[in-house]
PDB file of N, CA, C and O in Angstrom:
ATOM      1  N   MET A   1      36.384   2.453 -14.325  1.00  0.00           N
ATOM      2  CA  MET A   1      36.563   3.579 -13.425  1.00  0.00           C
ATOM      3  C   MET A   1      35.413   3.562 -12.421  1.00  0.00           C
ATOM      4  O   MET A   1      34.244   3.518 -12.803  1.00  0.00           O
ATOM      5  N   ASN A   2      35.753   3.595 -11.148  1.00  0.00           N
ATOM      6  CA  ASN A   2      34.706   3.605 -10.130  1.00  0.00           C
ATOM      7  C   ASN A   2      34.166   5.024  -9.930  1.00  0.00           C
ATOM      8  O   ASN A   2      34.688   5.982 -10.500  1.00  0.00           O
ATOM      9  N   ALA A   3      33.134   5.145  -9.129  1.00  0.00           N
ATOM     10  CA  ALA A   3      32.455   6.437  -8.945  1.00  0.00           C
ATOM     11  C   ALA A   3      33.380   7.491  -8.348  1.00  0.00           C
ATOM     12  O   ALA A   3      33.349   8.646  -8.773  1.00  0.00           O
ATOM     13  N   ASP A   4      34.199   7.115  -7.373  1.00  0.00           N
ATOM     14  CA  ASP A   4      35.108   8.090  -6.757  1.00  0.00           C
ATOM     15  C   ASP A   4      36.137   8.604  -7.755  1.00  0.00           C
ATOM     16  O   ASP A   4      36.429   9.800  -7.791  1.00  0.00           O
ATOM     17  N   ALA A   5      36.687   7.701  -8.567  1.00  0.00           N
ATOM     18  CA  ALA A   5      37.670   8.115  -9.576  1.00  0.00           C
ATOM     19  C   ALA A   5      37.022   9.015 -10.619  1.00  0.00           C
ATOM     20  O   ALA A   5      37.623   9.998 -11.053  1.00  0.00           O
ATOM     21  N   PHE A   6      35.799   8.682 -11.022  1.00  0.00           N
ATOM     22  CA  PHE A   6      35.090   9.506 -12.002  1.00  0.00           C
ATOM     23  C   PHE A   6      34.818  10.898 -11.441  1.00  0.00           C
ATOM     24  O   PHE A   6      35.005  11.899 -12.133  1.00  0.00           O
ATOM     25  N   LEU A   7      34.381  10.960 -10.202  1.00  0.00           N
ATOM     26  CA  LEU A   7      34.118  12.246  -9.565  1.00  0.00           C
ATOM     27  C   LEU A   7      35.402  13.070  -9.468  1.00  0.00           C
ATOM     28  O   LEU A   7      35.392  14.269  -9.747  1.00  0.00           O
ATOM     29  N   HIS A   8      36.493  12.438  -9.079  1.00  0.00           N
ATOM     30  CA  HIS A   8      37.783  13.136  -9.006  1.00  0.00           C
ATOM     31  C   HIS A   8      38.172  13.663 -10.385  1.00  0.00           C
ATOM     32  O   HIS A   8      38.654  14.788 -10.509  1.00  0.00           O
ATOM     33  N   HIS A   9      37.964  12.852 -11.414  1.00  0.00           N
ATOM     34  CA  HIS A   9      38.260  13.270 -12.791  1.00  0.00           C
ATOM     35  C   HIS A   9      37.443  14.513 -13.159  1.00  0.00           C
ATOM     36  O   HIS A   9      37.984  15.467 -13.718  1.00  0.00           O
ATOM     37  N   LEU A  10      36.165  14.505 -12.850  1.00  0.00           N
ATOM     38  CA  LEU A  10      35.324  15.668 -13.155  1.00  0.00           C
ATOM     39  C   LEU A  10      35.786  16.903 -12.394  1.00  0.00           C
ATOM     40  O   LEU A  10      35.896  17.990 -12.962  1.00  0.00           O
ATOM     41  N   MET A  11      36.055  16.729 -11.114  1.00  0.00           N
ATOM     42  CA  MET A  11      36.438  17.873 -10.288  1.00  0.00           C
ATOM     43  C   MET A  11      37.802  18.440 -10.687  1.00  0.00           C
ATOM     44  O   MET A  11      38.096  19.604 -10.416  1.00  0.00           O
ATOM     45  N   SER A  12      38.633  17.617 -11.330  1.00  0.00           N
ATOM     46  CA  SER A  12      39.950  18.069 -11.775  1.00  0.00           C
ATOM     47  C   SER A  12      39.916  18.679 -13.168  1.00  0.00           C
ATOM     48  O   SER A  12      40.888  19.296 -13.604  1.00  0.00           O
ATOM     49  N   SER A  13      38.817  18.511 -13.856  1.00  0.00           N
ATOM     50  CA  SER A  13      38.703  18.991 -15.236  1.00  0.00           C
ATOM     51  C   SER A  13      38.403  20.487 -15.281  1.00  0.00           C
ATOM     52  O   SER A  13      37.508  20.958 -14.579  1.00  0.00           O
ATOM     53  N   PRO A  14      39.144  21.242 -16.100  1.00  0.00           N
ATOM     54  CA  PRO A  14      38.863  22.679 -16.242  1.00  0.00           C
ATOM     55  C   PRO A  14      37.432  22.945 -16.734  1.00  0.00           C
ATOM     56  O   PRO A  14      36.851  23.987 -16.432  1.00  0.00           O
ATOM     57  N   ASP A  15      36.877  22.003 -17.485  1.00  0.00           N
ATOM     58  CA  ASP A  15      35.509  22.175 -18.002  1.00  0.00           C
ATOM     59  C   ASP A  15      34.469  22.214 -16.883  1.00  0.00           C
ATOM     60  O   ASP A  15      33.392  22.785 -17.054  1.00  0.00           O
ATOM     61  N   TYR A  16      34.788  21.613 -15.745  1.00  0.00           N
ATOM     62  CA  TYR A  16      33.831  21.544 -14.639  1.00  0.00           C
ATOM     63  C   TYR A  16      34.280  22.355 -13.425  1.00  0.00           C
ATOM     64  O   TYR A  16      33.718  22.216 -12.338  1.00  0.00           O
ATOM     65  N   GLU A  17      35.286  23.197 -13.611  1.00  0.00           N
ATOM     66  CA  GLU A  17      35.811  23.993 -12.505  1.00  0.00           C
ATOM     67  C   GLU A  17      34.700  24.801 -11.836  1.00  0.00           C
ATOM     68  O   GLU A  17      33.953  25.517 -12.504  1.00  0.00           O
ATOM     69  N   ASN A  18      34.600  24.682 -10.538  1.00  0.00           N
ATOM     70  CA  ASN A  18      33.615  25.394  -9.707  1.00  0.00           C
ATOM     71  C   ASN A  18      32.161  25.001  -9.982  1.00  0.00           C
ATOM     72  O   ASN A  18      31.246  25.680  -9.517  1.00  0.00           O
ATOM     73  N   GLN A  19      31.937  23.932 -10.720  1.00  0.00           N
ATOM     74  CA  GLN A  19      30.558  23.504 -10.978  1.00  0.00           C
ATOM     75  C   GLN A  19      30.079  22.459  -9.969  1.00  0.00           C
ATOM     76  O   GLN A  19      28.879  22.336  -9.723  1.00  0.00           O
ATOM     77  N   ILE A  20      30.992  21.726  -9.401  1.00  0.00           N
ATOM     78  CA  ILE A  20      30.627  20.742  -8.382  1.00  0.00           C
ATOM     79  C   ILE A  20      30.912  21.391  -7.035  1.00  0.00           C
ATOM     80  O   ILE A  20      32.068  21.590  -6.662  1.00  0.00           O
ATOM     81  N   VAL A  21      29.855  21.715  -6.316  1.00  0.00           N
ATOM     82  CA  VAL A  21      30.017  22.481  -5.081  1.00  0.00           C
ATOM     83  C   VAL A  21      29.781  21.653  -3.819  1.00  0.00           C
ATOM     84  O   VAL A  21      30.088  22.106  -2.716  1.00  0.00           O
ATOM     85  N   HIS A  22      29.244  20.457  -3.970  1.00  0.00           N
ATOM     86  CA  HIS A  22      28.989  19.630  -2.788  1.00  0.00           C
ATOM     87  C   HIS A  22      29.029  18.163  -3.188  1.00  0.00           C
ATOM     88  O   HIS A  22      28.474  17.769  -4.213  1.00  0.00           O
ATOM     89  N   VAL A  23      29.678  17.381  -2.384  1.00  0.00           N
ATOM     90  CA  VAL A  23      29.714  15.934  -2.574  1.00  0.00           C
ATOM     91  C   VAL A  23      29.324  15.296  -1.250  1.00  0.00           C
ATOM     92  O   VAL A  23      29.856  15.645  -0.196  1.00  0.00           O
ATOM     93  N   GLN A  24      28.395  14.366  -1.318  1.00  0.00           N
ATOM     94  CA  GLN A  24      27.960  13.669  -0.108  1.00  0.00           C
ATOM     95  C   GLN A  24      27.924  12.180  -0.394  1.00  0.00           C
ATOM     96  O   GLN A  24      27.301  11.743  -1.362  1.00  0.00           O
ATOM     97  N   HIS A  25      28.581  11.413   0.430  1.00  0.00           N
ATOM     98  CA  HIS A  25      28.552   9.959   0.313  1.00  0.00           C
ATOM     99  C   HIS A  25      27.466   9.436   1.242  1.00  0.00           C
ATOM    100  O   HIS A  25      27.491   9.690   2.446  1.00  0.00           O
ATOM    101  N   ILE A  26      26.526   8.715   0.683  1.00  0.00           N
ATOM    102  CA  ILE A  26      25.440   8.132   1.469  1.00  0.00           C
ATOM    103  C   ILE A  26      25.742   6.643   1.629  1.00  0.00           C
ATOM    104  O   ILE A  26      25.815   5.921   0.635  1.00  0.00           O
ATOM    105  N   PRO A  27      25.915   6.182   2.846  1.00  0.00           N
ATOM    106  CA  PRO A  27      26.267   4.775   3.045  1.00  0.00           C
ATOM    107  C   PRO A  27      25.129   3.843   2.624  1.00  0.00           C
ATOM    108  O   PRO A  27      23.950   4.191   2.685  1.00  0.00           O
ATOM    109  N   ALA A  28      25.523   2.671   2.204  1.00  0.00           N
ATOM    110  CA  ALA A  28      24.538   1.659   1.824  1.00  0.00           C
ATOM    111  C   ALA A  28      23.747   1.232   3.052  1.00  0.00           C
ATOM    112  O   ALA A  28      24.227   1.324   4.182  1.00  0.00           O
ATOM    113  N   CYS A  29      22.540   0.768   2.813  1.00  0.00           N
ATOM    114  CA  CYS A  29      21.729   0.250   3.910  1.00  0.00           C
ATOM    115  C   CYS A  29      21.200  -1.127   3.517  1.00  0.00           C
ATOM    116  O   CYS A  29      21.204  -1.503   2.345  1.00  0.00           O
ATOM    117  N   GLU A  30      20.756  -1.851   4.503  1.00  0.00           N
ATOM    118  CA  GLU A  30      20.212  -3.182   4.253  1.00  0.00           C
ATOM    119  C   GLU A  30      18.942  -3.085   3.409  1.00  0.00           C
ATOM    120  O   GLU A  30      18.116  -2.194   3.606  1.00  0.00           O
ATOM    121  N   ALA A  31      18.806  -4.003   2.478  1.00  0.00           N
ATOM    122  CA  ALA A  31      17.608  -4.043   1.637  1.00  0.00           C
ATOM    123  C   ALA A  31      16.393  -4.421   2.478  1.00  0.00           C
ATOM    124  O   ALA A  31      16.484  -5.234   3.398  1.00  0.00           O
ATOM    125  N   ARG A  32      15.261  -3.816   2.145  1.00  0.00           N
ATOM    126  CA  ARG A  32      13.990  -4.174   2.783  1.00  0.00           C
ATOM    127  C   ARG A  32      13.084  -4.738   1.694  1.00  0.00           C
ATOM    128  O   ARG A  32      12.819  -4.081   0.687  1.00  0.00           O
ATOM    129  N   PHE A  33      12.625  -5.934   1.905  1.00  0.00           N
ATOM    130  CA  PHE A  33      11.804  -6.606   0.911  1.00  0.00           C
ATOM    131  C   PHE A  33      10.338  -6.548   1.309  1.00  0.00           C
ATOM    132  O   PHE A  33      10.003  -6.433   2.488  1.00  0.00           O
ATOM    133  N   GLY A  34       9.466  -6.630   0.298  1.00  0.00           N
ATOM    134  CA  GLY A  34       8.036  -6.577   0.534  1.00  0.00           C
ATOM    135  C   GLY A  34       7.334  -7.786  -0.048  1.00  0.00           C
ATOM    136  O   GLY A  34       7.924  -8.579  -0.782  1.00  0.00           O
ATOM    137  N   GLU A  35       6.080  -7.909   0.292  1.00  0.00           N
ATOM    138  CA  GLU A  35       5.253  -9.019  -0.187  1.00  0.00           C
ATOM    139  C   GLU A  35       4.112  -8.472  -1.030  1.00  0.00           C
ATOM    140  O   GLU A  35       3.552  -7.418  -0.731  1.00  0.00           O
ATOM    141  N   LEU A  36       3.779  -9.194  -2.074  1.00  0.00           N
ATOM    142  CA  LEU A  36       2.628  -8.829  -2.896  1.00  0.00           C
ATOM    143  C   LEU A  36       1.359  -9.382  -2.264  1.00  0.00           C
ATOM    144  O   LEU A  36       1.372 -10.435  -1.627  1.00  0.00           O
ATOM    145  N   ASP A  37       0.255  -8.647  -2.453  1.00  0.00           N
ATOM    146  CA  ASP A  37      -1.034  -9.119  -1.946  1.00  0.00           C
ATOM    147  C   ASP A  37      -1.466 -10.386  -2.668  1.00  0.00           C
ATOM    148  O   ASP A  37      -2.097 -11.258  -2.071  1.00  0.00           O
ATOM    149  N   LYS A  38      -1.130 -10.490  -3.945  1.00  0.00           N
ATOM    150  CA  LYS A  38      -1.385 -11.709  -4.715  1.00  0.00           C
ATOM    151  C   LYS A  38      -0.209 -11.910  -5.669  1.00  0.00           C
ATOM    152  O   LYS A  38       0.449 -10.941  -6.047  1.00  0.00           O
ATOM    153  N   PRO A  39       0.061 -13.151  -6.059  1.00  0.00           N
ATOM    154  CA  PRO A  39       1.240 -13.444  -6.878  1.00  0.00           C
ATOM    155  C   PRO A  39       1.200 -12.751  -8.243  1.00  0.00           C
ATOM    156  O   PRO A  39       0.139 -12.380  -8.743  1.00  0.00           O
ATOM    157  N   LEU A  40       2.377 -12.593  -8.819  1.00  0.00           N
ATOM    158  CA  LEU A  40       2.478 -12.079 -10.180  1.00  0.00           C
ATOM    159  C   LEU A  40       2.013 -13.159 -11.148  1.00  0.00           C
ATOM    160  O   LEU A  40       2.012 -14.340 -10.800  1.00  0.00           O
ATOM    161  N   PRO A  41       1.617 -12.771 -12.358  1.00  0.00           N
ATOM    162  CA  PRO A  41       1.294 -13.787 -13.363  1.00  0.00           C
ATOM    163  C   PRO A  41       2.502 -14.712 -13.567  1.00  0.00           C
ATOM    164  O   PRO A  41       3.643 -14.252 -13.530  1.00  0.00           O
ATOM    165  N   PRO A  42       2.258 -16.005 -13.782  1.00  0.00           N
ATOM    166  CA  PRO A  42       3.361 -16.972 -13.889  1.00  0.00           C
ATOM    167  C   PRO A  42       4.435 -16.587 -14.912  1.00  0.00           C
ATOM    168  O   PRO A  42       5.624 -16.765 -14.645  1.00  0.00           O
ATOM    169  N   ALA A  43       4.043 -16.069 -16.059  1.00  0.00           N
ATOM    170  CA  ALA A  43       5.033 -15.706 -17.081  1.00  0.00           C
ATOM    171  C   ALA A  43       5.950 -14.591 -16.582  1.00  0.00           C
ATOM    172  O   ALA A  43       7.156 -14.623 -16.824  1.00  0.00           O
ATOM    173  N   LEU A  44       5.384 -13.611 -15.890  1.00  0.00           N
ATOM    174  CA  LEU A  44       6.184 -12.511 -15.358  1.00  0.00           C
ATOM    175  C   LEU A  44       7.083 -13.005 -14.226  1.00  0.00           C
ATOM    176  O   LEU A  44       8.256 -12.636 -14.160  1.00  0.00           O
ATOM    177  N   GLN A  45       6.551 -13.822 -13.349  1.00  0.00           N
ATOM    178  CA  GLN A  45       7.347 -14.384 -12.251  1.00  0.00           C
ATOM    179  C   GLN A  45       8.515 -15.192 -12.802  1.00  0.00           C
ATOM    180  O   GLN A  45       9.638 -15.093 -12.306  1.00  0.00           O
ATOM    181  N   SER A  46       8.247 -15.985 -13.823  1.00  0.00           N
ATOM    182  CA  SER A  46       9.288 -16.802 -14.438  1.00  0.00           C
ATOM    183  C   SER A  46      10.374 -15.932 -15.065  1.00  0.00           C
ATOM    184  O   SER A  46      11.564 -16.215 -14.935  1.00  0.00           O
ATOM    185  N   ARG A  47       9.951 -14.879 -15.742  1.00  0.00           N
ATOM    186  CA  ARG A  47      10.925 -13.977 -16.378  1.00  0.00           C
ATOM    187  C   ARG A  47      11.798 -13.291 -15.327  1.00  0.00           C
ATOM    188  O   ARG A  47      13.015 -13.207 -15.497  1.00  0.00           O
ATOM    189  N   LEU A  48      11.201 -12.810 -14.263  1.00  0.00           N
ATOM    190  CA  LEU A  48      11.981 -12.177 -13.201  1.00  0.00           C
ATOM    191  C   LEU A  48      12.994 -13.160 -12.614  1.00  0.00           C
ATOM    192  O   LEU A  48      14.153 -12.810 -12.391  1.00  0.00           O
ATOM    193  N   GLU A  49      12.552 -14.376 -12.369  1.00  0.00           N
ATOM    194  CA  GLU A  49      13.457 -15.387 -11.820  1.00  0.00           C
ATOM    195  C   GLU A  49      14.594 -15.690 -12.785  1.00  0.00           C
ATOM    196  O   GLU A  49      15.723 -15.925 -12.356  1.00  0.00           O
ATOM    197  N   SER A  50      14.304 -15.687 -14.098  1.00  0.00           N
ATOM    198  CA  SER A  50      15.361 -15.935 -15.087  1.00  0.00           C
ATOM    199  C   SER A  50      16.389 -14.808 -15.098  1.00  0.00           C
ATOM    200  O   SER A  50      17.522 -15.001 -15.536  1.00  0.00           O
ATOM    201  N   LEU A  51      15.992 -13.633 -14.615  1.00  0.00           N
ATOM    202  CA  LEU A  51      16.903 -12.490 -14.510  1.00  0.00           C
ATOM    203  C   LEU A  51      17.591 -12.439 -13.146  1.00  0.00           C
ATOM    204  O   LEU A  51      18.371 -11.527 -12.869  1.00  0.00           O
ATOM    205  N   GLY A  52      17.297 -13.424 -12.301  1.00  0.00           N
ATOM    206  CA  GLY A  52      17.910 -13.471 -10.974  1.00  0.00           C
ATOM    207  C   GLY A  52      17.163 -12.673  -9.927  1.00  0.00           C
ATOM    208  O   GLY A  52      17.682 -12.448  -8.834  1.00  0.00           O
ATOM    209  N   ILE A  53      15.947 -12.239 -10.244  1.00  0.00           N
ATOM    210  CA  ILE A  53      15.146 -11.455  -9.296  1.00  0.00           C
ATOM    211  C   ILE A  53      14.197 -12.411  -8.585  1.00  0.00           C
ATOM    212  O   ILE A  53      13.253 -12.926  -9.183  1.00  0.00           O
ATOM    213  N   THR A  54      14.458 -12.641  -7.311  1.00  0.00           N
ATOM    214  CA  THR A  54      13.638 -13.586  -6.550  1.00  0.00           C
ATOM    215  C   THR A  54      12.774 -12.902  -5.498  1.00  0.00           C
ATOM    216  O   THR A  54      11.852 -13.511  -4.956  1.00  0.00           O
ATOM    217  N   SER A  55      13.072 -11.643  -5.211  1.00  0.00           N
ATOM    218  CA  SER A  55      12.299 -10.877  -4.229  1.00  0.00           C
ATOM    219  C   SER A  55      12.115  -9.463  -4.739  1.00  0.00           C
ATOM    220  O   SER A  55      12.930  -8.960  -5.513  1.00  0.00           O
ATOM    221  N   LEU A  56      11.046  -8.826  -4.305  1.00  0.00           N
ATOM    222  CA  LEU A  56      10.805  -7.425  -4.636  1.00  0.00           C
ATOM    223  C   LEU A  56      11.146  -6.565  -3.430  1.00  0.00           C
ATOM    224  O   LEU A  56      10.886  -6.943  -2.287  1.00  0.00           O
ATOM    225  N   TYR A  57      11.731  -5.402  -3.699  1.00  0.00           N
ATOM    226  CA  TYR A  57      11.974  -4.449  -2.619  1.00  0.00           C
ATOM    227  C   TYR A  57      10.631  -3.946  -2.105  1.00  0.00           C
ATOM    228  O   TYR A  57       9.624  -4.021  -2.807  1.00  0.00           O
ATOM    229  N   SER A  58      10.620  -3.438  -0.889  1.00  0.00           N
ATOM    230  CA  SER A  58       9.365  -3.012  -0.264  1.00  0.00           C
ATOM    231  C   SER A  58       8.631  -1.976  -1.107  1.00  0.00           C
ATOM    232  O   SER A  58       7.408  -2.046  -1.231  1.00  0.00           O
ATOM    233  N   HIS A  59       9.355  -1.008  -1.696  1.00  0.00           N
ATOM    234  CA  HIS A  59       8.674   0.018  -2.490  1.00  0.00           C
ATOM    235  C   HIS A  59       8.128  -0.556  -3.794  1.00  0.00           C
ATOM    236  O   HIS A  59       7.124  -0.063  -4.307  1.00  0.00           O
ATOM    237  N   GLN A  60       8.769  -1.587  -4.338  1.00  0.00           N
ATOM    238  CA  GLN A  60       8.258  -2.228  -5.545  1.00  0.00           C
ATOM    239  C   GLN A  60       6.961  -2.968  -5.241  1.00  0.00           C
ATOM    240  O   GLN A  60       5.982  -2.841  -5.977  1.00  0.00           O
ATOM    241  N   ALA A  61       6.955  -3.735  -4.163  1.00  0.00           N
ATOM    242  CA  ALA A  61       5.751  -4.482  -3.786  1.00  0.00           C
ATOM    243  C   ALA A  61       4.604  -3.530  -3.468  1.00  0.00           C
ATOM    244  O   ALA A  61       3.467  -3.771  -3.874  1.00  0.00           O
ATOM    245  N   MET A  62       4.896  -2.447  -2.743  1.00  0.00           N
ATOM    246  CA  MET A  62       3.842  -1.478  -2.419  1.00  0.00           C
ATOM    247  C   MET A  62       3.280  -0.846  -3.686  1.00  0.00           C
ATOM    248  O   MET A  62       2.065  -0.687  -3.809  1.00  0.00           O
ATOM    249  N   ALA A  63       4.148  -0.485  -4.629  1.00  0.00           N
ATOM    250  CA  ALA A  63       3.693   0.142  -5.871  1.00  0.00           C
ATOM    251  C   ALA A  63       2.801  -0.807  -6.663  1.00  0.00           C
ATOM    252  O   ALA A  63       1.758  -0.401  -7.176  1.00  0.00           O
ATOM    253  N   ILE A  64       3.207  -2.060  -6.761  1.00  0.00           N
ATOM    254  CA  ILE A  64       2.401  -3.041  -7.494  1.00  0.00           C
ATOM    255  C   ILE A  64       1.073  -3.265  -6.788  1.00  0.00           C
ATOM    256  O   ILE A  64       0.029  -3.309  -7.440  1.00  0.00           O
ATOM    257  N   ASN A  65       1.093  -3.405  -5.474  1.00  0.00           N
ATOM    258  CA  ASN A  65      -0.152  -3.602  -4.723  1.00  0.00           C
ATOM    259  C   ASN A  65      -1.104  -2.424  -4.919  1.00  0.00           C
ATOM    260  O   ASN A  65      -2.295  -2.624  -5.159  1.00  0.00           O
ATOM    261  N   PHE A  66      -0.590  -1.199  -4.818  1.00  0.00           N
ATOM    262  CA  PHE A  66      -1.442  -0.019  -5.002  1.00  0.00           C
ATOM    263  C   PHE A  66      -1.977   0.064  -6.429  1.00  0.00           C
ATOM    264  O   PHE A  66      -3.154   0.361  -6.630  1.00  0.00           O
ATOM    265  N   ALA A  67      -1.132  -0.194  -7.413  1.00  0.00           N
ATOM    266  CA  ALA A  67      -1.577  -0.140  -8.814  1.00  0.00           C
ATOM    267  C   ALA A  67      -2.676  -1.163  -9.069  1.00  0.00           C
ATOM    268  O   ALA A  67      -3.637  -0.875  -9.782  1.00  0.00           O
ATOM    269  N   ARG A  68      -2.544  -2.336  -8.501  1.00  0.00           N
ATOM    270  CA  ARG A  68      -3.569  -3.366  -8.661  1.00  0.00           C
ATOM    271  C   ARG A  68      -4.888  -2.961  -8.000  1.00  0.00           C
ATOM    272  O   ARG A  68      -5.954  -3.445  -8.382  1.00  0.00           O
ATOM    273  N   GLN A  69      -4.808  -2.069  -7.005  1.00  0.00           N
ATOM    274  CA  GLN A  69      -6.015  -1.563  -6.346  1.00  0.00           C
ATOM    275  C   GLN A  69      -6.604  -0.369  -7.095  1.00  0.00           C
ATOM    276  O   GLN A  69      -7.604   0.207  -6.668  1.00  0.00           O
ATOM    277  N   GLY A  70      -5.977   0.000  -8.216  1.00  0.00           N
ATOM    278  CA  GLY A  70      -6.458   1.129  -9.006  1.00  0.00           C
ATOM    279  C   GLY A  70      -6.009   2.481  -8.483  1.00  0.00           C
ATOM    280  O   GLY A  70      -6.535   3.511  -8.905  1.00  0.00           O
ATOM    281  N   LYS A  71      -5.052   2.497  -7.577  1.00  0.00           N
ATOM    282  CA  LYS A  71      -4.568   3.755  -7.008  1.00  0.00           C
ATOM    283  C   LYS A  71      -3.449   4.332  -7.871  1.00  0.00           C
ATOM    284  O   LYS A  71      -2.743   3.599  -8.563  1.00  0.00           O
ATOM    285  N   ASN A  72      -3.300   5.640  -7.820  1.00  0.00           N
ATOM    286  CA  ASN A  72      -2.179   6.297  -8.475  1.00  0.00           C
ATOM    287  C   ASN A  72      -0.922   6.021  -7.663  1.00  0.00           C
ATOM    288  O   ASN A  72      -0.970   5.914  -6.438  1.00  0.00           O
ATOM    289  N   VAL A  73       0.202   5.907  -8.363  1.00  0.00           N
ATOM    290  CA  VAL A  73       1.457   5.569  -7.696  1.00  0.00           C
ATOM    291  C   VAL A  73       2.558   6.519  -8.150  1.00  0.00           C
ATOM    292  O   VAL A  73       2.712   6.781  -9.343  1.00  0.00           O
ATOM    293  N   MET A  74       3.319   7.029  -7.191  1.00  0.00           N
ATOM    294  CA  MET A  74       4.533   7.776  -7.482  1.00  0.00           C
ATOM    295  C   MET A  74       5.609   7.243  -6.552  1.00  0.00           C
ATOM    296  O   MET A  74       5.397   7.124  -5.345  1.00  0.00           O
ATOM    297  N   VAL A  75       6.769   6.922  -7.121  1.00  0.00           N
ATOM    298  CA  VAL A  75       7.857   6.368  -6.327  1.00  0.00           C
ATOM    299  C   VAL A  75       9.051   7.310  -6.398  1.00  0.00           C
ATOM    300  O   VAL A  75       9.462   7.714  -7.486  1.00  0.00           O
ATOM    301  N   ALA A  76       9.603   7.657  -5.253  1.00  0.00           N
ATOM    302  CA  ALA A  76      10.813   8.483  -5.182  1.00  0.00           C
ATOM    303  C   ALA A  76      11.810   7.779  -4.275  1.00  0.00           C
ATOM    304  O   ALA A  76      11.657   7.774  -3.053  1.00  0.00           O
ATOM    305  N   THR A  77      12.828   7.188  -4.879  1.00  0.00           N
ATOM    306  CA  THR A  77      13.884   6.515  -4.132  1.00  0.00           C
ATOM    307  C   THR A  77      15.217   6.840  -4.794  1.00  0.00           C
ATOM    308  O   THR A  77      15.235   7.344  -5.916  1.00  0.00           O
ATOM    309  N   PRO A  78      16.322   6.564  -4.130  1.00  0.00           N
ATOM    310  CA  PRO A  78      17.636   6.871  -4.703  1.00  0.00           C
ATOM    311  C   PRO A  78      17.926   6.088  -5.985  1.00  0.00           C
ATOM    312  O   PRO A  78      17.215   5.146  -6.335  1.00  0.00           O
ATOM    313  N   SER A  79      18.969   6.497  -6.658  1.00  0.00           N
ATOM    314  CA  SER A  79      19.424   5.802  -7.862  1.00  0.00           C
ATOM    315  C   SER A  79      19.719   4.342  -7.554  1.00  0.00           C
ATOM    316  O   SER A  79      20.153   3.992  -6.457  1.00  0.00           O
ATOM    317  N   ALA A  80      19.473   3.501  -8.550  1.00  0.00           N
ATOM    318  CA  ALA A  80      19.771   2.065  -8.468  1.00  0.00           C
ATOM    319  C   ALA A  80      19.000   1.360  -7.361  1.00  0.00           C
ATOM    320  O   ALA A  80      19.504   0.415  -6.754  1.00  0.00           O
ATOM    321  N   SER A  81      17.779   1.816  -7.097  1.00  0.00           N
ATOM    322  CA  SER A  81      16.985   1.195  -6.034  1.00  0.00           C
ATOM    323  C   SER A  81      15.821   0.375  -6.574  1.00  0.00           C
ATOM    324  O   SER A  81      14.991  -0.104  -5.802  1.00  0.00           O
ATOM    325  N   GLY A  82      15.752   0.210  -7.889  1.00  0.00           N
ATOM    326  CA  GLY A  82      14.722  -0.639  -8.455  1.00  0.00           C
ATOM    327  C   GLY A  82      13.448   0.060  -8.882  1.00  0.00           C
ATOM    328  O   GLY A  82      12.393  -0.572  -8.939  1.00  0.00           O
ATOM    329  N   LYS A  83      13.517   1.352  -9.184  1.00  0.00           N
ATOM    330  CA  LYS A  83      12.303   2.081  -9.596  1.00  0.00           C
ATOM    331  C   LYS A  83      11.738   1.562 -10.917  1.00  0.00           C
ATOM    332  O   LYS A  83      10.531   1.641 -11.146  1.00  0.00           O
ATOM    333  N   THR A  84      12.591   1.037 -11.778  1.00  0.00           N
ATOM    334  CA  THR A  84      12.129   0.542 -13.073  1.00  0.00           C
ATOM    335  C   THR A  84      11.054  -0.518 -12.906  1.00  0.00           C
ATOM    336  O   THR A  84      10.140  -0.612 -13.725  1.00  0.00           O
ATOM    337  N   MET A  85      11.155  -1.307 -11.863  1.00  0.00           N
ATOM    338  CA  MET A  85      10.171  -2.363 -11.616  1.00  0.00           C
ATOM    339  C   MET A  85       8.834  -1.811 -11.137  1.00  0.00           C
ATOM    340  O   MET A  85       7.843  -2.541 -11.095  1.00  0.00           O
ATOM    341  N   CYS A  86       8.797  -0.547 -10.780  1.00  0.00           N
ATOM    342  CA  CYS A  86       7.554   0.047 -10.294  1.00  0.00           C
ATOM    343  C   CYS A  86       6.738   0.503 -11.473  1.00  0.00           C
ATOM    344  O   CYS A  86       5.643   1.037 -11.297  1.00  0.00           O
TER     345      CYS A  86
END
């Protein structure tokens, strides 16, 4: 079931009647990639590559760079944008 079908199912359910008051579709945008100030440790780089991850998104690279500088980091991005890697 895709997201639209699931949302329609919820909105049609008596259990959720009048609970969903706004739906907004946000269009996809082009990915923006970032660069690390220094490479990841080889074992971590190898593991990421084995998972099919060959580039870091800009917010991931920034978070890693700041953390390596000893700075506090907070990341706020939409769902499925790679926050787990931060």
